[in-house]
C-alpha positions in Angstrom: 0.0 0.0 0.0 1.4 3.3 -1.0 1.6 6.3 1.5 -1.1 8.0 -0.3 -3.5 5.0 -0.3 -2.7 4.4 3.2 -3.6 8.1 4.0 -6.9 7.7 2.2 -7.7 4.4 3.9 -7.2 6.1 7.3 -9.2 9.1 6.4 -12.1 7.0 5.1 -12.0 4.9 8.3 -11.9 8.0 10.6 -14.8 9.6 8.6 -17.1 6.6 8.7 -16.4 5.3 12.2 -15.6 8.3 14.3 -16.9 11.7 12.9 -20.5 12.6 11.7 -19.0 14.0 8.5 -15.6 15.0 7.0 -14.9 17.8 4.6 -15.8 16.7 1.2 -13.2 15.7 -1.2 -12.9 17.2 -4.7 -14.6 14.1 -6.4 -18.3 14.5 -6.7 -20.2 11.1 -6.8 -23.4 11.2 -8.5 -25.7 8.5 -6.9 -28.9 7.3 -8.7 -31.7 5.0 -8.0 -34.6 3.3 -9.7 -38.2 4.7 -9.0 -39.4 2.8 -6.0 -38.9 3.2 -2.3 -36.5 0.5 -1.6 -34.2 1.5 -4.3 -34.3 5.1 -3.2 -33.7 4.3 0.5 -30.8 2.1 -0.2 -29.4 4.7 -2.6 -29.7 7.3 0.2 -27.7 4.9 2.4 -24.9 4.7 0.0 -24.9 8.5 -0.5 -24.7 9.2 3.2 -22.0 6.4 3.7 -19.9 8.2 1.1 -20.4 11.6 2.6 -19.4 10.1 5.9 -16.3 8.8 4.1 -15.4 12.4 3.0 -17.0 12.4 -0.5 -19.1 15.0 -2.0 -22.4 13.5 -3.3 -24.9 14.5 -5.8 -28.2 12.6 -5.6 -30.2 11.8 -8.8 -32.8 9.6 -7.3 -36.1 8.1 -8.5 -34.8 7.9 -12.1 -37.1 5.1 -13.5 -36.8 1.5 -14.4 -33.8 -0.8 -14.7 -33.3 0.1 -18.3 -33.5 4.0 -17.5 -31.0 3.6 -14.6 -28.5 1.4 -16.6 -28.7 4.0 -19.5 -27.9 6.8 -17.1 -24.8 4.9 -16.1 -23.8 4.4 -19.7 -24.4 8.0 -20.7 -22.3 9.2 -17.8 -25.3 10.9 -16.0 -24.6 9.0 -12.6 -21.8 7.2 -11.2 -23.4 4.4 -9.2 -26.7 2.9 -8.2 -28.2 0.0 -6.2 -29.0 -3.0 -8.5 -30.3 -6.6 -7.8 -28.4 -9.6 -8.9 -31.4 -11.5 -10.2 -32.6 -8.4 -12.2 -29.2 -7.9 -13.7 -29.1 -11.7 -14.7 -32.5 -12.0 -16.2 -33.6 -8.5 -17.4 -30.3 -7.2 -18.5 -28.1 -10.1 -19.4 -31.2 -12.2 -20.5 -29.6 -15.3 -19.0 -31.5 -18.2 -17.4 -31.8 -18.4 -13.6 -28.9 -20.0 -11.8 -29.1 -22.1 -8.7 -27.1 -20.2 -6.1 -26.9 -16.5 -5.1 -23.0 -16.8 -5.5 -23.3 -18.1 -9.1 -25.7 -15.3 -10.0 -23.2 -12.7 -8.4 -20.2 -14.0 -10.2 -21.9 -14.0 -13.7 -23.2 -10.5 -13.4 -20.0 -9.2 -12.0 -18.0 -10.7 -15.0 -20.4 -9.5 -17.6 -21.0 -6.0 -16.4 -17.2 -5.6 -16.1 -16.7 -6.8 -19.6 -19.7 -5.3 -21.4 -20.5 -2.1 -19.5 -17.2 -1.3 -17.6 -19.1 -1.4 -14.4 -18.1 -2.9 -11.1 -20.3 -4.8 -8.7 -19.2 -4.2 -5.1 -20.1 -6.5 -2.2 -23.7 -7.7 -2.4 -25.9 -7.5 0.9 -27.7 -10.4 2.2 -30.9 -8.8 1.5 -32.9 -10.9 -1.0 -35.7 -8.9 -2.7 -37.2 -11.7 -4.7 -40.3 -11.4 -6.9 -43.5 -12.8 -5.7 -47.2 -12.6 -6.0 -49.4 -11.7 -3.1 -53.0 -12.0 -2.1 -55.1 -11.6 0.9 -55.7 -14.5 3.4 -59.4 -14.5 2.4 -58.8 -14.9 -1.3 -56.0 -17.5 -0.6 -58.5 -19.6 1.3 -61.5 -19.1 -1.1 -59.4 -20.4 -4.0 -57.0 -22.7 -2.3 -54.0 -20.7 -3.2 -50.7 -21.8 -1.7 -48.2 -21.9 -4.6 -47.8 -20.4 -8.1 -48.9 -23.7 -9.5 -52.2 -23.3 -7.7 -52.5 -19.7 -9.1 -51.7 -20.8 -12.7 -54.8 -23.0 -12.6 -57.1 -20.4 -10.9 -55.9 -17.4 -12.8 -59.0 -17.3 -15.3 -61.0 -16.4 -12.2 -58.8 -13.8 -10.8 -57.7 -10.1 -11.5 -54.0 -9.2 -11.4 -52.7 -5.9 -10.3 -49.2 -5.3 -11.5 -46.7 -2.6 -12.8 -46.1 -2.1 -16.5 -42.6 -3.6 -16.5 -43.9 -7.0 -15.2 -45.9 -7.7 -18.3 -42.8 -7.7 -20.6 -39.9 -8.9 -18.5 -38.6 -12.4 -19.0 -38.9 -13.0 -15.2 -42.4 -11.3 -15.2 -45.6 -12.6 -16.6 -44.0 -14.3 -19.8 -41.8 -16.2 -17.6 -44.6 -17.5 -15.2 -46.5 -18.5 -18.5 -43.6 -20.4 -19.8 -42.5 -22.1 -16.5 -46.0 -22.9 -15.1 -48.3 -22.8 -18.0 -51.7 -21.1 -17.5 -51.5 -17.7 -15.9 -54.3 -16.4 -18.1 -55.9 -13.8 -15.8 -59.4 -12.7 -16.2 -58.1 -9.2 -16.3 -54.7 -7.6 -15.8 -54.4 -3.9 -14.8 -51.3 -2.0 -14.4 -50.6 0.6 -11.6 -47.9 2.8 -10.2 -45.7 0.7 -8.0 -47.0 2.2 -5.0 -50.7 1.8 -5.9 -50.8 -2.0 -6.8 -51.3 -3.0 -3.1 -54.1 -0.5 -2.7 -55.9 -2.0 -5.7 -55.6 -5.4 -4.0 -56.7 -4.2 -0.4 -59.6 -2.1 -1.8 -61.0 -5.1 -3.8 -60.1 -4.0 -7.4 -57.7 -6.8 -7.8 -57.5 -10.4 -6.3 -53.6 -10.9 -6.5 -50.9 -8.4 -6.9 -47.2 -8.7 -7.9 -44.9 -8.2 -4.9 -41.3 -7.8 -3.9 -40.7 -9.9 -0.8 -39.2 -7.1 1.2 -42.1 -4.8 0.7 -43.4 -3.4 4.2 -47.1 -3.8 3.1 -46.8 -7.6 3.1 -46.2 -7.7 6.9 -48.5 -4.7 7.7 -51.5 -6.1 5.9 -50.9 -9.7 6.5 -50.7 -10.8 3.0 -50.0 -14.2 1.7 -47.1 -14.6 -0.7 -47.5 -17.7 -2.8 -44.6 -20.2 -3.0 -42.6 -20.3 -6.2 -42.7 -24.1 -6.2 -41.1 -24.3 -9.7 -38.3 -21.9 -8.8 -38.7 -19.3 -11.6 -37.2 -16.5 -9.6 -33.5 -16.5 -8.7 -32.0 -14.6 -5.7 -32.2 -10.8 -5.9 -29.3 -9.6 -3.6 -28.8 -5.9 -3.9 -25.3 -4.2 -4.4 -23.8 -0.9 -5.6 -22.9 -1.0 -9.2 -20.1 1.7 -9.8 -18.3 3.1 -12.8 -15.1 1.1 -13.0 -12.9 4.1 -14.1 -14.1 6.1 -11.2 -13.5 3.3 -8.8 -10.0 2.9 -10.1 -9.4 6.6 -9.2 -11.3 6.4 -5.7 -10.9 3.1 -4.2 -12.5 4.6 -0.9 -15.8 4.2 -2.6 -15.6 0.5 -2.1 -14.4 0.7 1.2 -17.1 2.9 2.4 -19.9 0.7 0.7 -18.5 -2.7 1.4 -18.5 -1.8 5.2 -22.2 -1.3 5.3 -23.2 -4.1 3.0 -23.7 -6.8 5.6 -26.1 -4.8 7.5 -28.7 -4.4 4.7 -30.7 -7.5 5.4 -34.2 -8.5 4.2 -35.7 -7.7 7.6 -33.9 -4.4 7.7 -35.2 -3.5 4.1 -38.7 -4.4 5.0 -38.6 -2.3 8.1 -37.3 0.7 6.1 -39.8 0.2 3.3 -42.6 0.3 5.9 -41.1 3.4 7.7 -41.3 5.3 4.4 -44.5 3.9 2.8 -46.7 3.4 5.9 -45.3 5.8 8.4 -44.5 8.6 6.0 -40.9 9.1 7.1 -38.4 10.8 4.8 -36.0 8.3 3.1 -33.1 10.5 4.2 -34.1 10.1 7.9 -34.7 6.4 7.4 -31.3 6.0 5.9 -29.5 8.0 8.7 -31.1 6.0 11.3 -30.1 2.7 9.7 -26.5 4.0 9.4 -26.4 5.0 13.1 -27.6 1.7 14.1 -25.2 -0.1 11.8 -22.2 1.4 13.4 
């Protein structure tokens, strides 16, 4: 380790572990996110961790879908954002699901470095897999326990989902290929924050879900078992511009340090704090980092 890199390492440690914030360095890190609560909160965690490590941060949150966030990286509009390993594997690389989280991470890390000049940092244990949720009453009425059950019952049911789910290979097309059936009586698309409201208000019978959504616990919803294993692990990790990371290795040190604390349970609590309790994502992220020290 050179004297310069040693000094940077000590400065990053001091900023993250001991001081509330250090004076920003010259490099400004542009942190982006997709357009849903969890992505925004995790991006805010990344932003605040970088600020505590001494970086100046510019937030460009709530950009849009996976494709929009990745395009922003390719154009140079942002420098990093939180991405999910399963989403990258299936929706970006168009690969088949792999059996283990480690295999998925290794595959997307290699491909993103080669094809996009982007680096995946340490993944968090949080696994925000896809799912389909319903109320306990509807699950009992139609005897729904698994996605195989839902594939058969679908002609009697109304689906609430987001537009992206209708075209993604790990969305409705994937369900139809893997399970057969899944021809719903009706399919309506909603903003990502409104699909549960459609379910709870009786405008839909089932809704697409992410397994760390706070609404699942709050409303006592049933998430149907993916008994044919369509959906792989969706661990979250920072995806960073490789050229920037080579110049500023302190980015990896700051973000790798907090990765283990971002668990599925922590994500569900943070999602619920924003969506149900109306807390500001910045405040939720700050509380998480304080507890994670």
